[in-house]
KENU-534465 format. One record per atom (N, C-alpha, C): x, y, z. Coordinates in steps of 0.02 Angstrom, whole numbers, plus 50000, padded with zeros to 5 digits. Last residue first. Layout:
! residues N
XYZ ...
***
This chain:
! residues 680
480774710449068 480044714749099 479704710749154 481844706149022 481994711849068 481284713849103 481224698048906 481674694848995 481834701349015 480684710448840 480374705248863 480594702048934 481774714348779 481264719348829 480914713948869 482604703848708 482864708448763 482414713948801 481314700448621 481634695748663 482014700748716 481044713848556 480684712048589 480664707948636 482134714048478 482054720148513 481514716848554 482194702148394 482794703148441 482614710048497 481004707748327 480784700648357 481664700648429 481544718248241 480884719948296 480774713148334 482364711848196 482644718548209 482144717748271 481824704848095 482334701148154 482404706048209 481114712348013 480954709348059 481214703148123 482414718347957 481864724048008 481404718148058 482904709247877 483294712247944 482804716347981 481614699247808 482104703147819 482344705547867 480474688547816 481274685847846 481654690847835 479354694747756 479064692747816 479984688447843 479714701347613 479124704247694 479024701347763 480654696947586 480544701647607 480214704347645 480094680747573 480614682547600 480624690047634 478924686647478 478754682747547 479444684547599 479474690847376 479244694547407 479004693247468 480204678347320 480554686447353 480264688247395 479074672447275 479534667247347 480044672747360 478584677447170 478154677347265 478644676347302 479464674747069 479294683947110 479044681747178 479374662747079 480024667247083 479924670947098 478204659447057 478484656647103 479154661847113 478174664946909 477674666346968 478044664747028 479054657546842 479044663446841 478764668346918 478504644746841 479034645146868 479274654346892 477144646746777 477234647246835 477944646746873 477474651046655 477314656546678 477274654946755 478094638146619 478744645446620 478144651746669 477854622146636 477344630446635 478024635746658 478884612946639 478004613346561 477914620746576 479484613646747 479954615546667 479384615346618 478554614946846 479134622046837 479324621346762 478124599846819 477614605046812 478144612046809 479314592646846 478904592046781 478514598846756 479344594346990 479854599946936 479664597346881 478264587147010 478374595447025 478814598646996 478464575746988 477854579146950 478154586446982 479744572747102 479624571947008 479264575346969 478934574747196 479434579647178 479594577647126 477924565047210 477654571847216 478284576147201 478644553447226 478484557747141 477944564247146 479184554447348 479434555347271 479054556347217 477884566647451 478244559947426 478894558847348 477764579647445 477954577147502 478314567547495 478004596747399 478104589947378 478394583447443 477864613547381 477694607647415 477564600647392 478464627147295 477914621147256 477944616447329 478134643547340 478364637147338 477984631947299 477004654147321 477944655847316 478134649747335 476214644447268 476164652047249 476894654547255 476344631647258 476114635947185 475804641447198 475784632147433 476114629347385 475654629847311 476404644447533 475854643247505 476054639047469 477274646347721 477434646247629 476714642847608 477464649047833 476874652147805 476884653247708 478584643547891 478634647747864 478164651347831 478444632747975 478504638747989 478564644347983 479094621947875 478844622547936 478954627147958 479784618647737 479364623647742 479044627647803 480234605847761 480844609947748 480504616247764 479024597347799 479554598647851 479964603347833 478564598247678 478284598147726 478634600847762 479774599947558 479514595647571 479044598947638 480084611747405 480124607347459 479794603347494 480474618447285 480164612747259 480354609947361 481014637447208 480884631547232 480494625047262 481644646447100 481004641447129 481294636047174 482654658447156 482744652447115 481994646147136 482634669947212 482334669347148 482454665147116 483804670447325 484054672047266 483584672347193 482684671247409 482894676447417 483444676647351 482224655047387 481914660747365 482214667147380 483484652047457 483424647847395 482944655047365 483524655247577 484164657347554 483794656147479 482384650047648 482544658147639 482844658547587 482804635747637 482424638547586 482124647047586 484224636247702 484264632547640 483554636547603 483594637047840 484084643447805 483904643147727 482184632347903 482624629647863 482714636147831 481604633748090 481764635448043 482324634247983 481334615948166 481694624748177 481544626448108 481814600948118 481474606648163 481844611148165 481574584548046 482024588848072 481524593248106 481434576247896 481254576947966 481874581947988 481664573647763 481074570247788 480904570547864 481804586547638 481894584047720 481444578747734 482254592047486 482164586647511 482054581847577 482304604147409 482354604047478 482074595847517 482904612647273 482554606547308 482734607247373 482954622747151 483244619047197 482774614147236 482904623746956 482554623247033 483014622147084 483994630646874 483224630246862 482804630846915 485514636146930 485024632246951 484344634446903 486304650046917 486294642446887 485814638846877 486154655247033 485814659146956 485934653046917 486634647547134 485824648547130 485724650247052 487924645947078 487474639647087 486724642347080 488364657947108 488364656847025 487914649947057 488014661247243 487674665447198 487814661747122 488834655947356 488364653247322 488014655447236 490614655547385 489794660347358 489444655147334 491424646147428 491394654847451 490824658247438 490934629247469 491114635947437 491074641247448 490884613047517 490974618547536 491074623247463 490624601947365 490684603247456 490344608847450 489934597547266 490434601547270 490944603547337 489274584647167 489674585947245 490294591247227 488214578447054 488794580547055 488724585047117 486974566146995 487264568947061 487974570947066 487044557946893 486374559746911 486684566346977 488474545546925 487744549046885 487364549946913 489064554547089 488944550447033 488464550046977 489144556747254 489194559047176 489244553947138 488944552347396 488404552547342 488574553547264 490144555147431 490164548247417 489444547947397 490014568847430 490474566747391 490374558647381 489144570047542 489144573047493 489364568847418 490024567047642 489364560647627 489124565147545 491334571747696 491344569047633 490524564247611 491444576547823 491514569347831 491244566347760 491464591647787 491854588647815 491994580547807 490444598947698 490474591947711 491064589647719 489404614647665 489824611447716 489824604647719 488784613147495 488794614047555 489184612547602 487804607047337 488554610247378 488254610647451 487474596747209 487424597147300 487994604047310 486404596447080 487094599247111 487054597247209 485594583146997 485744586647055 486374588147094 485014582846849 485614582246882 485144584446924 484274586546730 483914582946800 484334580446842 484754590746632 484464595546697 484194592046743 485314581446558 485654585546607 485394589846662 484534565146556 484484574946520 484974578146575 484694553346598 485034555246520 485064562746513 483824554446697 484574558646686 485104557046657 482274556346730 482774552546659 483504556946680 481784552346882 481914559046824 482544552646778 481454542746982 480964543846946 481094549846893 482714540247034 482504535147013 481944537046945 482734551647137 483204550947055 483024546647005 482094547147234 481734551047183 482034550347114 482554535347296 481964537947265 481854542547229 484174535847315 483714529847328 483074529847283 484314550447309 484644545247275 484274538047269 483544556247409 483354556947338 484034551647280 484154549147513 483154547747501 483264550447428 485344554747545 485214545647529 484454547147490 484654568847532 485264564947490 485264559447489 484024567947670 483604567447638 484224567347565 485124561647750 484514557847752 484354561747688 486084575147767 486234569347762 485694564747728 484944583247826 485294583547744 485624578247729 485014577347966 484244577247901 484464579247833 486254579748034 485974572147996 485464574947968 487344590547979 486864592847998 486324584547969 488584592647878 488504589647969 487914587647994 488084596047786 487994590547770 488284586347836 487144610247764 487714610147799 487724599447790 486434612347564 486464609447635 487164609347679 485434613247434 486104616047450 486044613447551 485424608447277 485194605747348 485844607647389 484534609747119 485144613547140 485084609447237 484594604246944 484334604647011 484904607247056 484814611546750 484784609046812 484324611046893 485034628446706 485004621446701 485274617346765 484384644446626 484684640446684 484724632646671 484064652346544 484914652846522 485104647746604 482754654346537 482964650346465 483814646446484 482354659946664 482194652146645 482804650246595 483674674446693 482984671046697 482924661646663 484794675946805 484764677746741 483824673446733 484684684946987 484984681946916 484754681946851 484294692647111 483874685547078 484224682446998 485314695847221 485224697247145 484684691547123 484534695547392 485124693547344 484744694547265 483724703147502 483544697847452 484214700647425 484334695447674 484044699947636 483964697347549 483604684347804 483984685147744 483864689547697 483554677047942 483394682347902 483854683147850 482384665148053 483204667548009 482804671847985 481694673248204 481544666748127 482294669348117 481254671448352 481554675348297 481704668648242 480134669648482 480134667248422 480564672148366 480114665648656 480004672548609 480254667648543 479354661548798 479504659448758 479474666948684 479454659248976 479404665548916 479694662148862 478554646649046 479244650649011 479094655948986 477394639449096 477684647349125 478124650049096 477524626649014 476894631548979 476944639149032 478204617348940 478674623848966 478044629748974 477704608748864 478164606348910 478184610948953 476894616948769 476634613848802 476994609048846 478004625648740 477534630248779 477004622648812 478444619348624 479094617548681 478474621448740 477684618248536 477984612348573 478164614748628 477894630848496 477004630248527 477244621748545 479104634448437 478924637548511 478114635448547 479144626448323 479584624448396 479324626948429 477994634948247 477854628448281 478474624948336 478744646048254 478114646248299 478174638648332 480714644448261 480134644348227 479364645648268 481674647148331 481754649348259 481114649248230 481574653048501 481484647048440 481434649948378 482154656248655 482224658248572 481994651348546 481684658248812 482074653548786 481744658148708 482244664448986 481784663748916 482064662648867 482894659849103 482364667449107 481924667049033 483304642649113 483394649249087 482954655749096 482924631549202 483324635449219 483604642549160 482344623349085 481804626849133 482234630449183 482964619848970 482654626848974 482214628649039 483904611549044 484364616349042 483584623849018 482724601249044 482914601749104 483524608649085 482424598348917 481954604048967 482194606349021 483784591348899 483644597548847 483094603248888 483634581148997 484044583748972 483944593148976 482564573648907 482454577848987 483194582549001 482924571348796 482464576048797 482304578348855 483894560648828 484244567948786 483724573448811 482994551848856 483614553848897 483824560048878 482514547348736 482124551748797 482524553848849 483344546548645 482914551148642 482834551548710 483804535148702 484234538548706 483854546048683 482664525748692 482684526548784 483464530748774 482374522848566 482154529648592 482434529648668 483784525748452 483464523148501 483024527048547 482994526448280 483464526348314 483224525148398 482064524648166 481814519148198 482734519248253 481854533648060 482234530448062 482364524848089 480414539848086 480734539948023 481114531748012 480504542248243 479974538748185 479944539548141 481614546648250 481624541548295 480864538048253 481454560348211 482274555748169 481964547548198 480834563848283 480564565248208 480844557048163 481444564848386 480874561348407 480524560748320 482574574648346 482644566048363 482164564348366 481644587748341 482104583348271 482304576848282 481224587848465 480844587848418 481164582348358 482504589448525 482144583048557 481564582048499 483004601448493 483184597848469 482894588848486 482274614448398 482064610948470 482524603548456 483684624948346 482934621148332 482824616248403 484004635348445 484054634048365 483644632848311 483644639248554 483744633548552 483744630948486 484454651848672 484054649148601 484414641548572 484164656748845 484424652448807 483774651248721 484704667448927 484234668548882 484684661848843 484734676449099 484954671049041 484464668348997 485134690649186 484774685449127 484854680349083 486144692249328 486234692049244 485574687949221 486384691049464 486004697549424 485854695149340 487344681549497 486614679349477 485854684349437 488524675449434 488224682349419 487494682149427 489154663549472 489454669749487 488954675749486 488084654249484 488474656449527 488824661749547 487424657849350 486984657949436 487434658449478 488634653349267 488194660749278 487774659849342 488644639749312 489404643549343 489294652149318 487554632249256 487624634849337 488184638849358 487764637549124 487144639449175 487214641349241 488674629149059 488824634749094 488284637149134 488164616449002 488804617649022 488994623149074 486774616748955 487174613549014 487734613949060 487174626648866 486754628048939 487084622248974 487774620148776 488064625248803 487684627348843 486444612048749 487214608248754 487624613448793 485814621648694 485674620448765 486054614548787 486914630548572 486394629748605 486294626248667 486794647148657 486794640848607 487174637248584 486234658548761 486834651548773 486414647548714 486524675948805 486314670848774 486694666948769 486584683948952 486814682448915 486524675548896 486584700549019 486244697548998 486634691748956 487634710349087 486754708849119 486554704449078 489304711449086 488694710849057 488064708649104 490604718249136 489804722949152 489384719749111 491784714049116 491284714949058 490764717549067 491954708549224 492344713649211 492044715649143 491054697449251 491054704149317 491444709649280 491184690849156 490484692149150 490564699149211 492514685749165 492244690749095 491564693949092 492574678049295 493054685249271 492744689749232 491814667749242 491584675649295 491784679549294 492254661449132 491694666349139 491764671149199 493994666049110 493774664849146 492954666949145 494494661648918 494354666148996 493944662849051 495554649648888 494954651148867 494704654648946 496974646748869 496694653748836 496024655848836 496974636948997 497444643448984 497254647448951 496154624648924 495914630649002 496694634649009 496824623548804 496224625648826 495874629248894 497994616648876 498034622548814 497234627648821 497374605548941 497954610948978 497914617248921 496764599048817 496424602548873 496924607748913 497264600548663 497364597848720 497094600448776 496784603348555 496314597448578 496674595948626 497644614048494 497054615948518 496694611248568 499104610748467 498874611348524 498164609548541 498964616048345 499234612348344 498924608448431 497824628448298 498254628148325 498494621648351 496574630148236 497134630148200 497694628848233 495514636448340 495544628448308 496124626448269 496094645048479 496474645548404 496324636848377 494854649748614 495534647648576 495724646548487 494274664448652 494184656248633 494794655948602 492994678248610 493414674748647 493374667248624 492854694248499 492664684848512 493274681848564 491804709148513 492514705348534 492434698348537 490974719348403 490994712448444 491614709148454 490994728248283 491094730248387 491064723648410 490904723948163 490294727748195 490164729248268 492014721548147 491764724848101 491404728248125 492234707848219 492684713748248 492264720748215 491564700948145 491044700848214 491584708048254 492394699448053 491774700548032 491444703448090 493474693348118 493394699348087 492934703148055 492784681448169 493054684948200 493224692548169 492884670948032 492034674948078 492454680648128 494324671248001 493824672547978 493114677347988 494704663448114 494904674348112 494544674948071 493754655748230 494234655748195 494134664648151 493954649648418 493874655748363 494204653948296 493294636348497 493864640348485 493734645048413 492224631248585 492644627148524 492974631248474 491624644548618 492024637948659 492424632948639 491824657848605 491584654048580 492004647948590 490844672748668 491304666348675 491154661648636 490784689348631 490524681348608 491164678648651 489664704248673 490494700948666 490094692448645 488944720848641 488894711748618 489684710248636 487954733748703 488684730448670 488444721648681 486464739048577 486704735648648 487424733848626 485914745648460 486404748948525 486634744848568 485234739248368 484814741948418 485414746448468 486474732248294 485924739248269 485534742248311 486744725348382 487214729248372 486774735448340 485584713548343 485794719048423 486324723348430 486074712548220 485364715348231 485234719148335 487214704848237 487124711348189 486484715148217 486794694048293 487054699548332 487104704948310 485834689748189 485544689748277 486074696648307 486734684848115 486244691948089 485894692948147 487344675748178 487724681848135 487264687348136 486194666248167 486744666048241 487064674648237 485954663348055 485384664948092 485654669948152 486984655948022 486884664347976 486374665948024 487094646748098 487574650348105 487504656148057 485994640848047 485854642448123 486474646448125 486324636647931 485884640347942 485924643348002 488214637947903 487294633047924 486974639647924 489104644547820 489174636047833 488604631847860 489194654047831 489154653847763 489284646147762 489144660947962 488634664647911 488624659647850 489514652348099 489814650448027 489254654747973 489874661448246 489264659348204 489534659948127 491064652548339 490834657648312 490434656248244 490514636148437 490914640048376 490904646748360 489644636148545 490114632748531 490494635948489 489194652148634 489074647848581 489674641948578 488544665248709 489204659748714 488714655248673 488584681648730 488484677748688 489014670348683 488254694748822 488724691148818 488464684948771 487864710748815 487484705548811 488114700048782 487054725648898 487804722348888 487684714948870 485914737048849 486084731448886 486974726948867 484564750848836 485444746548816 485684739648861 482944747848867 483524749448883 484184745948852 481544745048746 481924744848835 482714749248829 481524747548617 480744749248665 481114747848740 482344760448492 482214752448544 481764752348587 482624766148329 482504765648412 482334758948422 484024759048241 483374759348242 483214761848312 485364760348137 485264759348191 484264763848197 486634751948034 485954753448030 485704756248115 488194754548053 487924749748072 487074752648052 489424763348034 489294757347998 488634754148004 489614766048207 489744768248146 489804761148117 488404763148325 488904761448318 489024762348216 487404768748411 487324772848331 488144771548330 487584763348586 487214763248529 487614768748454 488384759048704 488374766448661 487994768748605 488884752648811 488114751448767 488274757148751 490434748248847 490074749948853 489354749148807 491804745248808 491314739648794 490694742148799 492364752948910 492784753348859 492234750148793 491874749349038 491674756949006 491924754948929 492474735749065 491684736749037 491484744749022 493834739749053 493474735849004 492804736449003 493864748149173 494104750649110 493794746649076 493714743749299 492934744149251 493154747849194 494774743849380 494544737349391 493834737349328 495574754949364 495714750849328 495294743249314 494574768649365 494784763449431 494824757749356 494134784749350 494594781949329 494554776849365 492284788049377 493074789149390 493474783349351 491094787749264 491484783449315 491974787149321 489884800549207 490654796249184 490864793749260 489374811549264 488854802449242 489504798349231 490024825249153 489804821949222 489324813749207 490564826749073 490894822549094 490484822049150 489804839448999 489974833148954 490404826948983 489984848449087 489394844849070 489444840049038 491464850749058 491174848449131 490414845449130 492344854648965 491764849948953 491584846649016 492984865249005 492624866348958 492194861848936 493804859049128 493424865049140 493004866149081 494524848549062 493964848049107 493474854749114 495264858049003 494964852248954 494284851249008 496084863849083 495714866449033 495204863948990 496884851549139 496194856449198 495724861449137 497454848649059 496894841549085 496384847949120 498374857549015 497984857649006 497474853149006 499324853649141 498844861949131 498404861349098 499814841649109 499434843249165 498844850949173 500504847548990 499964840548993 499504841849037 501254852948985 500904859048986 500394851748980 502644849148999 502264851649083 501474854249050 503034845348875 502644838948909 502334842048957 503734856448847 503174856348815 502904853048840 504844858049000 504714859948919 504094858548900 504324847249134 504734852049104 504594850549031 503674836349203 503674843549243 503994847049197 503434825549133 502854831349135 502904837049172 504284819649007 504274821749087 504104825249089 504644814048898 504234809448963 504304812849022 504894823448729 505004819848800 504454816548836 504204826648620 504214830748673 504654827848736 504794815648523 505084823048510 504794828248560 504594803148591 505394803848540 505314813048515 503454801048642 503994803448684 504664806948644 503384782948555 503014790448613 503524793248654 503184780948438 503844780448477 503774787848513 501994772348369 502084778148379 502824777548437 501344763648231 501994762748271 502194769748303 500074756648181 500344762348175 500874761648234 498954747348087 499474747248118 499694754048111 497144742348054 497914749548040 498174748548102 496354737048129 496464733148060 497184736848040 495624740648203 496294736448234 496604735548191 495134758548224 494944753648193 495554749248180 493674766348320 494474763048326 494414757548298 492864782948289 492924774848267 493784771948294 491404793048326 492134791248321 492064784148324 490344804448222 490374797548250 491304797148273 489774819048242 489994816948208 490244809948255 488674829148306 488434823448292 488784818048247 489254837848390 489224840748313 488704835748308 489934831848494 489364835148500 489234837948443 490884825848433 490574820848455 489804825948473 491944832948406 491584831148349 491014827348375 492214838748527 492004843848494 491364841748423 492854827348565 492304827948604 492074834448573 493794828148499 493404821748487 492834822148523 494504841648527 494234837148443 493814833248463 495064837048664 494344841548641 494244841248574 495754826048605 495104823748659 494824828948650 496914835648550 496354829248520 495954827048557 497254841648617 497064845848578 496684839048553 498054836348732 497244837048735 496904842048696 499564845948689 499244842748744 498534843748747 500194862448652 500344855848645 499874851048713 500404875048684 500554873448648 500454866448616 498674878248653 499374877548644 499754878248697 497424875148697 497754869848701 498714873348674 496794886948640 496754886348698 497194880948710 496494882748489 497024883648508 497154884248577 495724866948446 495674873848499 496134876248504 495674862348271 496004861548351 495774868148384 494104863448191 494524863948196 494994863948266 492864872148203 493484875848180 494044872748183 492024857748158 492154861048234 492594866148246 491894859048036 491314859248049 491344862348133 493284855248000 493044862647989 492524865648024 492974842648024 493564845148059 493444852848062 491914838447941 491994838248008 492424841448043 492404839147806 492134844247823 492024841647899 493614827647828 493884837447828 493124843047851 493764816947953 493504818847877 493514827947888 495204810947986 494554815048010 494364817947933 496584796148100 496114804648017 495404806148039 497944803048179 497044804848190 496854804348111 499024798948271 498874797848198 498124797048208 499104808348391 499714803748359 499614800548265 497924811148452 498214814148378 498994811548351 496594796448460 497534801048478 497724803848402 494974799248487 495474796548444 496254801848478 493874794648644 494214800848581 494844797448549 493144787348682 492914792748693 493444797348670 492944775648534 493124775348594 492904784248619 491914761848493 492034769048477 492164771448519 492944749048400 492694750248464 492424761048438 493484732848335 493174738748328 492854741948373 494664722348412 493894724048398 493854730648375 495744720348467 495504718248405 495104720048371 495764720948608 496394725148559 496074724948503 495064712048646 494744717348665 495054723248642 495894700548615 495164702648560 494864709148581 497574701548537 497074699948592 496334703548593 498624704648455 497584703848429 497444700648480 499454708648554 499164713148503 498514710948457 499984705248695 499584701948633 499204707348605 500194715248775 500814711248736 500644708148691 499854730048828 499684723948822 499934720748763 500094744148857 500484739248880 500454730448864 498614751248856 499414752548850 499484745648885 497244748748849 497624742448817 498414743248824 496824766948814 496544760048804 496984754448786 497264776948911 497634773748842 497224766448832 496374788748970 496704781948978 496614781048922 496144805749071 496304800248998 496504793848984 495284812649181 495704809049162 495664804249099 494164821649193 494614823149131 495254818549137 493334814349293 493684821949321 494294822549272 492704802049249 492284808849260 492904815949292 493794799149102 493424798749147 493214804449187 494024793048933 494144795848966 493444796549022 495184782848828 494344782948859 494504789948914 495654780848642 495704781648729 495084783548771 496324765748565 495594771448588 495764771348653 497474758648604 496824755548561 496224758948591 499084760648626 498524764848629 497954762948582 500194753548624 500284760448638 499494762148673 500754737448649 499974741648613 500244747148666 502184731148596 501724730648636 501154738548620 503404735548527 502874730448495 502364728648528 504104746248570 504434739648592 503774732448569 503654758148530 504294754848499 504454748748507 501864753348540 502484757448555 503024754448527 500474754948401 501114752348440 501594757048468 498694759448376 499324761448398 499894756348452 497684755248257 497884753148343 498814756648333 497234773248220 497254765148205 497514762748275 495404781148223 496304780648238 496194772948240 494414794248145 494674787548147 495244787048181 492934804848134 493704802048152 493854796048168 491434803048076 492224809648102 492684808748079 490294799648018 490894795648032 491384803848039 489294799047935 489404802947976 489814799748029 489184789247819 489494797147803 489464799847878 490104774847828 489614777547871 489744787547875 491124768247743 490344764747778 490034769947822 492164774347695 491614774947672 490964769547686 492884774447807 492374783847805 491824781247753 493554764647832 493124765747866 492574771847862 494174763747721 493704761447725 493094761547787 495054772447779 494854775147713 494054768947712 495504761447850 495624769047881 495074772947835 496014752347793 495584750947838 495344756547867 497154757647710 496764755147671 496044754747707 498374762947772 497734767747766 497194764847720 499074752447810 498794752747855 498364758947817 500014742747747 499134742047727 498834745247762 501244742147833 501034740047783 500364741947763 501354754747956 501564747247931 501254745647876 502094771247994 501534767147965 501694760547948 502424779448124 502724774848070 502324769348084 502874794648218 502514787948216 502674785648145 503684807648230 503774799748271 503274794048255 502624814748189 503234813148131 503634808648171 501034810948179 501604814348214 502284811748181 499874816948060 500184809848092 500924813648113 498004817548020 498574820048061 498974815548081 497304814947870 497744811447927 498034816447959 495904819447803 496524823247819 496894816747889 494894817847658 495154815747727 495644817347738 494614824347540 493984824847587 494274821547656 496354833047495 495654825447509 495224829447547 497034845147505 496434845047437 496214837447452 497414857847632 497384849847614 496804849147545 497494869047675 497894869547613 497644862047588 497184870447822 496754874547776 496984872647706 497964860547883 497304857447850 497104863247798 499044865947916 499124861147865 498574858647831 498454874048006 498724876047955 498994874247908 498104865948100 497604869948078 497844874148016 499344860848147 498844856548129 498434860448099 499704872948218 500084869848155 499694865248123 498784872248317 499004878448250 499144875748191 499274860148391 498614860848347 498684867248291 500664861248430 500354854548380 499624856248328 501524877748407 501274871548414 500714868048385 502214888148335 501344889348371 501074883748402 503244898748330 503304891548360 502554891848390 503274910548194 503484907448258 503214902448284 502974906848053 503674911548061 503734910548135 502684891447967 502644894148022 503104897848042 502774883647822 503224885347878 502944891447912 502394870447740 502154878347774 502564878147834 502674858847611 503004862247658 502484869847652 502314845847509 502174854747530 502244855747569 502734835047414 502834834747474 502534844147474 502654822447299 502164829247281 502004832047383 503804814947284 503094812047309 502434818447344 504344823447199 504584814947181 503984811647196 504294836147213 503964834147157 503964825747135 504254843447364 504574837247329 504074836347275 504664858047486 504154853347432 504674848647369 506174854647608 505704858847554 505214854947520 507034854347711 506814850747707 506264854147648 507924863947798 508144860447733 507734857947678 507404863847921 507334869747879 507424869647825 507714852247979 507114852447951 507014859947924 508804854048056 508824856747968 508254853947921 508154867848162 508814862848139 508994862048076 507264876148205 508034878248201 508694873848187 505574877348181 506144873248183 506884876548171 504284883648143 504964885948153 505554883548198 503554869148114 503454875748182 504124878148186 503404865147953 503804867247998 503544872348051 502094853347898 502024861147952 502654859447991 501724844647775 502514843147824 502324853847846 500774836747684 500904843147684 501194843247767 500694823447557 500914825947622 500954834247626 499324816247475 499804820647480 500104822947544 498884799347397 499084803047471 499334810347432 498834790347306 498294790247336 498274797147412 500304785447233 499394789647197 498984792447255 500804780247325 500974786647313 500424789747267 500284769447459 500354770447389 500544777447359 501634764747583 500744768847550 500784770947456 502804761947617 502044759647646 501214761747626 503674771747583 503744762947588 503204760447594 503334782947621 503304781647552 503444773647538 503304783147748 502734783447733 502904782947634 504694781447780 504034775447786 503514775847777 505024793147739 505294789547697 504864782447715 504424801347836 504334801547766 504654797347739 505254797447962 504374795847961 504314797047868 506324800447921 506254792447919 505444792847918 506344815247939 506424810647852 506114804347872 506014816548063 505404819748003 505674816047953 507144813248129 506454808748137 506124807648098 508034821648092 508174813748059 507594811348053 507384834348137 507544831548054 507574825048041 506854842348247 507114833148240 506974832048178 506004853548257 506634850348231 506584842748252 504394852248235 504634857148270 505344854548284 502914846448128 503674845648171 503814850648168 501324839448067 501754843048115 502384842848132 500864832047936 501354831247970 501714836848008 499574827047856 499764832947883 500244830647933 499194820747721 499474819347780 499664825947797 497524819347629 498084822847647 498464822147715 496704805147506 497144807747584 497564811947583 496544802747385 496164799247442 496374803447502 496534812447247 496944809547300 496364806147354 496284819347131 496014812647148 496174808647193 497094830247114 496374832047115 496064826447140 498554827347089 498154829247165 497514828947169 498834810347004 498364817946988 498224820747048 500234805946940 499974807747003 499624813147002 501284812146834 500694806646843 500434804646890 501694830146848 501644822246876 500964815346835 502374844846824 501884838946798 502064831446813 501974854446982 502664852046929 502124846846894 501494867747037 501444862147033 501744857746966 501834882747118 501974879747071 501694871047076 501704887447251 501144890847211 501434886347135 502944884047311 502204882247337 501624881547286 504094880747213 503564884947258 502974881647287 505404869347266 504774868347244 504274875347260 506944860947278 506504865147306 506084867247252 507124843447322 507154847947267 506464853147296 507844833447434 507364835547417 507684839447372 508764819247493 508884824947457 508144829447417 508524807047596 508104811447569 508534817447544 509674794547630 509514803847646 509214807047636 508744784847560 508764786147634 508994792647655 507444795147455 508094789647486 508094788547534 505994794647344 506264795547421 506954790847422 506274793447174 505674791947249 506324794647285 
***
């Protein structure tokens, strides 16, 4: 392997040593152009060896007629370095082209010899290409030698002036530099490109020889051919800028930076039209503008204009915690499918797990860190929560979606005061006062408190430009109170899951729920008090498995003979595939119930109360069994157990219903109509 002083064994380029490493199946060809500065090149090679799996890459070192010890670096059987030597000094672009000609891998990474990769740098870049066959080039997050951001995806302005986005930012995981983005160009300091795409545009244009603006020109050429660009923040590379060419733009190779800017501006004058002139005040807005065609997402035509949308929630959408979190997560994703730009403020704090998912499709998330011991300190929150006014203006947001109404009560007046041009959409999740009124009727809670909260909720709705409900019944209720309001319905969204094994391989009953939500806790108590008494718990098939978010320990408190509680789990497929029957014994609530769609999408036959299936247009004994009383639930369980043909019919039709009415396409259509409708 490479040692500190890097002693190389000379091997002719047309001779391949016998290696355990298989050059035919390598993932990436790393092309390193270099001119002199042998010590830096050796350090770069050593760094690559230490931080990259040697079985997945080859190195092509292009010596651009060096006059120093670079001439002594030869091809090496240890890490399969192949050396190409230019007979004269040709410059960066032509050297890279020469190296690319002999690249064996489908992905080429052009790497400066003054760039140093961090551990696990390569996997995220390769993952990007795997996600989208039209992705042409990817850039990692580039750090400077002092650890601050050097380049988080380049921007280009009307006069051909380039801007290294994020440069100088000392918080390297700040939201705006830690989110995937479509840049205007990708940096040649570390540029991963699909070989097919690179060759389709003829490689780097030699008019920029010896150096500068080749990467910008390549980026524009790729996009003109229909290839996409991406900035991937989870890949880290340190670039010692100026170590090779210096920093004085008045002398040496560096003087070509200004000269080539003129060439670039002349070549791409038509493409530069319509872009703003460089102004630091609008950089963030330009960086996160709506560009459509985000890599890795499905794209669909929309009926209205592209919008810059800010979503304000209590917490980032926990797609694995609650139906509301799952629905919001899918709404955000469908907005991106349609090409809109989206940002998120999570007022009660950001959790990295969910931020990572949002970042993967280009949504920056703002908020505090709930894992920080100082998080609950108001002063800490005030210092870390961004100014809403500043964010609205600097981000260029024209549409705000707020969820739930309690967040609207907190921020609508600020939005109206600082950005009156913004359209405000209030996502109800479910109509809270309707749920509370049903709870009051069932359990006898405080009527005065319900009335007080109802008045507050309706007042927030009146201040909004549009309302979103999860179900048609919720929308109908709201329309009676707010006849002039724009009300839209965006239901839950579930893709079909693996349906799992048949009846004979399954046992027991399953109840999935978020037990921070009072209707789920009430349903579990009712099960233990009324329904379980009607079942023979000596039969293990009548035991209820309870799974779901439960920080208060409600389900664990109910655990005992006849009930097994597991709390929150990472994956639900083992539970759905293992259960004969899923149940949703809700006695009150509002909105649409994610547990219903989830069970049907997994192909687990469901017995549910009328409230649980409200607004989903399900049919008893066709795609679900509907049970209202404790006796109804007990009898429905017996019916499914004793009639396997019924079990199989409900299972099949339940999946068909979800695919037809609650898939991504339906939500995408509803979200598109929402954004179009609020701007009419």
